[in-house]
N, C-alpha and C positions, 0 to 999 in steps of 0.2 A: 503493500499499499503507500503510495507518496505520501509525505509529507503536507499537511495541511496548515499555513500561518492563520491564527486566531489572534485576535483584539476585540475588545470592549469600545466602545464609540457613546460618549453620554452627549445626548441631545441637550443643547444648550440654548438659551434665550437667542445668541446671534445666529443658529440656524433655521428660526423660525419666521414665517410671514405673517400678515394681517391674520389671518385667516385661523392661526395657531398651529398649522402643520410645517412640517420642514419643507421650506423652498425647495423644489428640485435642484438647483444648480449647486446647493450645497453638498449635497449627495456626491458630486463628481469633484468637491474639494474633500469631503472624506474618502473617496477613492485614493485620490491621490496621496493626502495623508498616510493609508493604510499602505499603499505601493512603498512609501518613504520609509515608513517603520518595518515592515517587511524587509527591505534591505539593509537597514541599520541591525534589527533582531536578530532574521535568520541566515541572511545572506555575507553577515559581516563587513559590510562596506556602507559607509555612512556617507549620506548627501554630502556632507562636507570634504567628504573623501573624492567622490565622483567629480562633483564640478570642479571646485577650485582648483585642488591637487593634482587628479589626473587628466582633467580635462576633457571629460566626458560629457554626455549628456543622454537622458532617459526619458525623452518625450512621449507622451500618449500621441498615436497617428490614427487610431480608431477606437472608437467606444460606443457600445449597443448596451443600453440599458431598458428595463422592465420597469416599472413604479408598479407594485403589487397592494400595497397597504399604506396609508398614512402614518408617519410617526409624529410626535408631539415632545413638547418641553418636558424634561425630565426622564424620558424612555432610555433606557440602556439598551443598545443595540449589538447583537452577537454578528462579528464582521469573521468572515473566512475569506484567504485567498490561497486561489491554488493554479498550476501551471497547466495549460491543455494546448499549447505549441511552445518549441523551442526551435526557431529558423537559425539561421548563419547569425544574424544581425536582430531576430525580433525575438520578443518573447509575446504569448498569449496568456493573459491570466484571466479568470473568473472569481468574480467577486458577490458573496451573498452576504445581506444584510437581515438579520433575522430579529424580531420583535421579543420581549420579556418572556413572550407567548410560545416561542420558538418557531413561530409563522414568518416565513420570507415577507420582508417588506420590498427589498429592492433587488434586483438580481441583474449583473451587467457581466459583460466582457470587454475585454480592452487588450488593444495591441501597442506594446511599448516597443521602441526601438533604441538599440546603443547607437550612439553617434559622436564622433570627432568634434570637440567644441569649437575648434579652430574653422572646421569646414562646415560643420553643420551637415553634414552628410553620413548616411548609414556607416556603421563599422563591425567589424565580425566581433562577437562575444568573446571577450577574453576566457583562455580554457579554465583557468582558475575558478572566475566566477561562472562560467558554465556547469562545471562540476557541482556546484552549490546549488542552483537554480534547478538540475536535474534531480533532485530530491524532492522536488515539488510536482513534478513531473507526471501527470496522469495519463499518459499516454501509451 
């Protein structure tokens, strides 16, 4: 079985719109935070190292999201991230956010691409990092 990265997300006032539910773009910020935390906690490479020290980038180039149920202020969402694709320079991840009752609230698939900062072009995933990412690969 592949590893799955897990984290909890507290829904804060800043996430919510006047209707009292999470404003949908905030979920994209949560996804990005989750990827950053996964890199730091599970892949042992902090974004502080990726960007300024190594000169890499890891932008999102594709995103597909289903909003299944609303979340409100104070909810604690259980987030999971798994890898469904590893290419030469790209990583496909699946992200699910579940409510306190365990029901899915948001489900997404994202493609991330390794780039060289100076050229802004795709670059092969370094072998050392590919080995760590493979632990999460469900393919």
